[in-house]
N, C-alpha and C positions, 0 to 999 in steps of 0.2 A: 203758473207763471214763474215761480221759483225755478223750478227744473228747467223751463225754457231758457230762461236767461243765463242759468250755471252752464249751459251747454255752449254758451257764446264767449269763448275764451277772451275776446278782445272787448267785451262790455264789462264795465264795473257797475255795480248796483248795490242798494242798500236794501234789505228784505225785513220787514217790520212785521210780525205776527200780533196782529191787534187782540187775538183771543189769549194770548199768553203774557202780554206785557201790557198793564195799565198805563204806562207812560205813552206807549205807541198808540194805544186807543185814544187817549186824550188828545195827541197830536192830529190823528186822523180825524176824530169828530169836529176838531176846530176848522180843519181845511173842508171837510164835508158840509159843515154848517153854514160856510162862507163863500166858498167858491161857486161861482155861476154854473161851472161845469155839471154841478149836482142838482140844479133846478129840477129837471125833471125828474131825476132820480128821487129825490125828496117829495115830489107831488105823487110819484108812484108809490112811496112808502116803503121803498127800497133802500139797502145799506150803501150799495156802491163799490162793491168789492169784486173783482181786484180793480184796484187804483194804481195808474204808473204815473209818475211825474218826471218830465224830461225838461231840463231847462225851464223850470216853473211852470210848464204847461201840464194841467191836470187831464187826465184822460181815464175816463170812469168805465169799467166794464169792457175794456178793450180785449178783444180776441188776439191769439197769438199772430194770426196771418196779419192783421192790421199792424201789430208791433213790429213785425219782420221787415214790413215796408218802410216804417219810419226809422229802423235801424239802418 
């Protein structure tokens, strides 16, 4: 996802590596544990990565093709 977004010169984004940044992991877990977009993900015992947030809308396990349409 990072590589995909990096190719889009007109798109600004922030990338957080939850495996390398404990603070990012904590922020991610707070979202994942409380946002309804993760209800099915939690029931399935999945983590929910990648996650993309656009204008406060959480999109879980979104594919590049879906994201392309949204952008």
